[in-house]
N, C-alpha and C positions, 0 to 999 in steps of 0.2 A: 792783457796785451794781445793784440790780434796776431795770428800766425801768418806768415807770408805764404803765397801760393806754392812756392817750392817746398816749404816745410810740410804743407798739407799732403802733397803728392809723394812725399818721401816717407810718410808714416807707413808702418807695416800693414795696417788694415786696409788703407786705400790702395796700396800697391798690390795686395793680394786680390782685391776686388777687380782692379784693372786687368790683372793677369787672367782672371776668370772670364771677364767679358771678351778679351781678345781670343781666348781659347774657344769659346762658343762661336765667335764670329768665324774663326778659322775652320771649325767643323762644318758650319753652314756653307761656307764657300767651297769646301771640299765636296760636300754632297751635291751642290749645284753643278760643280765641274763634272762629276761622275755622271749625273743625269744628262748633261749636254753631250758627253762623250757617247753614252749609250744611244742617244737619239740622233746622233750625227748621221746625216744622209737620209733620214726617214722623213716622209712628208708629214706635216702637222695635221693634215686631214686626209681621209681616204680619197683615193683617186676617183675623179668624176668623169674624166675622158677615157672611156674604156670600150672595148669590144669583146663580146663573148662568142666563142665558137664551140661546136659540138662535134664529136667524132665517135663512130661506132666501128668496132673492130671484131674480128673473128680469128680463131686459131683452130685448125683441125689437126688433131694429133692421134696417133694410134695408142690404144691403152697398153699398159704394161702389167696390170694385175686384173684378176677376176675375183669377185667376192660372192660366195655362195652361202646362204643360210639354210639350215634345216632344223626341223622340230620333231622330236619324238614325244609321244604322249600316250598315257594309259590310264584307264579308269578301273577302280576296284572299290569294294565296300569299305575297306580300311585304308587309311593313308599309307601305312607301312607296305601293304601289298601293291598299291599303285606306285609307290616310290621304287620298290624292288623291281617291278616290271619295266619301268622307265629307265632305271639305272642300268639294267641288263642290256636293254636295246641301245641306249646312248653309248655305253662303253663299247659295244660291238661296232657302232658307227665310228667312234673315236679311234678304235684300233685300226679300222680301215683307213681313216685319215692319216694316221701315223705311218701306215704301210705304204702310203703314196710319197713318203719322203718330205712331208710338209713340216716345216719348223714349228716348234711350240709357240713362238711369238706370233704366228699367223693363225692361231686357233684360239678363239675366246668365246666364253658363254655370254650370250646377250640377255638371257632371262631364265629363271627357274621358278615355276609357279605351282602352287597347290590350290585347287579350286573345288569347293564343295559342289556336288551335283544334287539338284532338287527335283522332287516330284510334287505336282500340284493337284490336290483332290478335285474331283469334278464337283461343280456347284450343285446344290440341291435343286430339284425341279421347282419351277415357279409355282407358288401357291401351295406347295407340299411341305410338310414338316420334315426337318432333317433327322436322320436316325440318331439314336442316343450315342454320345461320344464323338459325334461328327465335329471336325474342326476344319476350317478353311486355310489354316496355316500350312505353308509348304514343309515338306519333310526332306531331310538329307538322306539320299539313297546311296551315296558313295562319294568318292573323291577322284578328281583328275589331276595327275601330275604331268607337267610338260617342261621340257628343257629345250631351249633354242640355242644353237651354236652357229657362229659365223666363221668361215674358213676363207683365207686369202690364198689364192692360187697364183703362183708366179710363172708357172709353165702353162701358157694359154692353150697349147696344143693338147693338154691333158684334161681340159674342162669336160668334154663330152663323156669320156670314160669315168670321170669323177662323179658326175650326176647320175650316170647309169649305175655305178657301184652302190651309191646310196639307195637308189630305188630297189636294187636287188636285195638289200638288207631289210626292206619293208619300212623304210623311213616314210612317215605319213606326208610330210610337207617339205618341199624343197623350193626355196625362193632364190632366184638368180638364174644365171650369173649376171652380176653387174660389172661390166667392163669399164675400168677407169684408170687413171694415173695414180700410182702410189703416192706421189707428191701432187695433190690436186691443184696447188697454187701455181704449178708450172704452166698449166693450160690458161689460167686466168692472167698470168703475167704476160704470156705471149699475146693474148687477145688485147690486153691493155696497151701494150706497146704498139700494136697495129692501130688501135683507136687514137692514140696520141699522135702517131705519124699522120693520120688522116686529118686530125684537128689542126695540126700545125700547117699542113698544106692549105687547108681552108683559110686559116688566119693570114697566111702570106698572100693568097689570092685576093682576099677581102681588103687587105691593106693596100695592095696595088690598085684595086678598083676605086678605093676611097681616096687615094692619094695621101695616105698617112704612113707613118713609121710605127712599127710595133715597139713597145717598151717592155718592161719586165712583167712577169706573170703576177697578178695580184690575187687570183682565186683559182682553185682547182677542185673538182669533185668527180667521183666515178661511181659506177655501179657495174656489177659483174653477175653473170649467170651462165650455167652450162646446161646442155641437153643430153640426158642419159636415160635410156629406157631399159630397166631390168626385165629379164625374162622369168617366167614362173613355170615350174614343173610340178606335176603331181605324181606320186609314186604309182598310183593306179593306172595312169596313162602310159607308163613306161614299160609295163609288162615284166616278164621274167628274163633271166639271163639266156634261156633257150629260145625265146620267141621274139625278143626285142633287140635290135641291133643298137650299137653305140650311136647316140644322136650326133649329128653334125651341127656344130654351134659356131656360126661365123662370128668373128671378133669385131670386124668393122672399125670405125673410127669415131671419136667423140669431138663434137664441135663446142668450143667455149666462146662466149661472147662477153664483150665489155663495152660500156659507153662512158665517155669522159666529157667534161665541160671545162673549158679553159678561158679565163678572162685575162686580157692583156691591157696594159696602158697603151694609149695611142698618142702620138705627137704630131 
C-alpha cells in the first residue's frame, strides 16, 4: 500500500534530512549577508577616475643630543698583553666619561675586536733559488685588540671639552660629534606633515583648474631622508692639555626631508 505524501514527510529520517538542508541553507545565507555587510560602500572595482599629486616637505630642527664614538687599540706579541693594555686605556677613558656625569644608558660598546697581525716574507729573487727553510706563508707577529665605545651627550655645550678630554688621554680615534635628535622620527614626522600640506594644496588647485571635485584618498606613499654630517677628530691633531685649547664645536641645525604621493578619486 502506497504511503501518502504527508506520511512520507512525517517520517523521522526524512524530517531530519529536511532539517539538515534548511540548516545548511541558513548558514549559506548568513555568510552571504556578512559578506555584503563587509563590502557595503566599497566599490566593486578599483577607482579609475583619479588624480595623483606629489609633495616635498622639509623640517629644520635643532639637535638635542650629540653622539661621539672613540676607539682605543693596542698591539702586543701576546693576546693577553694587548688586552691588558687596551683594557687599561679603555677603563681610563670610561672613568673620564663617568666623571662628566653621563648616565650609564648613554654609554655603550659598539665593538671589541682581536685581530692577528702578520708579516709577509720578501719573495725570492727572480731566477734565484730560495734559501733552505724558506716559506712564503705569512707569520703572525702579534695581536691587536681594539674597543670602540659610543657616548651620547645631552649637554651640547660640553661637547668641545669632552672630545678634548678624550684626546688628552691619548685616545687614538675620535669620531663625531654627530648632532641629532634623540627621537629621530620627530624630524621626519614634521617633514612629512609639511609634504602632505603641500600635496593637499596642489590637489585643491588642480581640482579647481580641472573643474572636478576631490573624492576620498585611494593611495598614499612616502619616502624620507635626513642630512647630517658628522665631524671626525684625531687625537694627534688635538695636542696636549697645555698646548691645545678646547675646540669650539658649533651645533647648528639638521634638515629632514620627506616626499609623499597622494592619489584622490575625482568626480
